[in-house]
N, C-alpha and C positions, 0 to 999 in steps of 0.2 A: 619730801612728802609728795605723793602722787596727786595730780590734780583730779578733782571730782568730775566725772562725766555725767551728763544728765541722763535719766532713764528714758527709754523709748516710750512714746505715748501708748496708752493702754489700748488704743484701737489697733496698733500694729501687733501688739502681743496677741490680741484676739484674732487677727487675720492669720498670723503664723500658726496659732493653735488650731484654728479651723482648717487651714490648709493641710496640716499634718493629719488631723482626724479624717478629713476627706480622702487623703491619699491612702490611709490604712483601710477605710471602708471600701474604697474602690479595689484595692488589692484583695480583700476578703471576698468581695463580690465576683471578681474575675476568677479566683481560685475555685469558688463554689460552682460557678457556671462551667468552668472547664471540667470539674469533677463530674458534673451531671452529663456533660457532652461525652466524656470518656466512657462513662458507664453505659450510656445509650449506644455508643459506637461499638462496644464489646459484649453487650449482654442482651440477647434477644428477649429473654423473659422480662427484663426491666423495661424494654420498649413496649412489650405487651401491657405491662402494668401502667405505663404512661398513656398508652392508647386507651385503656379502659377508664382512666381517671382524668387525664388531661390531654384530650385528643388534639387540641390546638398546638400544644408544645411539640407533639410528634409530627404534626404537619409542617411546622417550621423546620424541624430537624431534617425531614425529607427534602424540603425545598432547598435548604442549604446544601445538602448532599447532591441534589440534582445540578445546582450551580457549579459545584466543585468537580463533578464528573461521575459520581456513583448513582446513576439513574435507575438501577435495578433493585435497590434496597427496598423500596416500598412494595414492589411486586413480590419479591422474595419473602418478605415478612408476611404479606397477605396469604401467599400460598402455604407457608409453614403453619400459620395460625389456623387456616381453614382445614388443613389436613389433620392437625392435632385436635381440632374441635370435632371432627368426624370420628376420630379414634376414641375420644372421651364419651361420645354419645352412644357408641356401640356397646 
């Protein structure tokens, strides 16, 4: 007959369960933030929507881009949006 082993204290089960939950939440958060970044990086209309509704997010996007090396994205978007605004008003 196998000897009985004592169960782990309940605090350790709580810590393990919490760590697993935290890991899953972090993975979901990372995937969501990467999805938003990818969409902002590839879709100018989405950047315009973000600019209209959440301008601070777009400002951080441009700052990160300037640190990485794409310093002309802000100006290119501003030029495009101003030219399309002129076309719409005509």
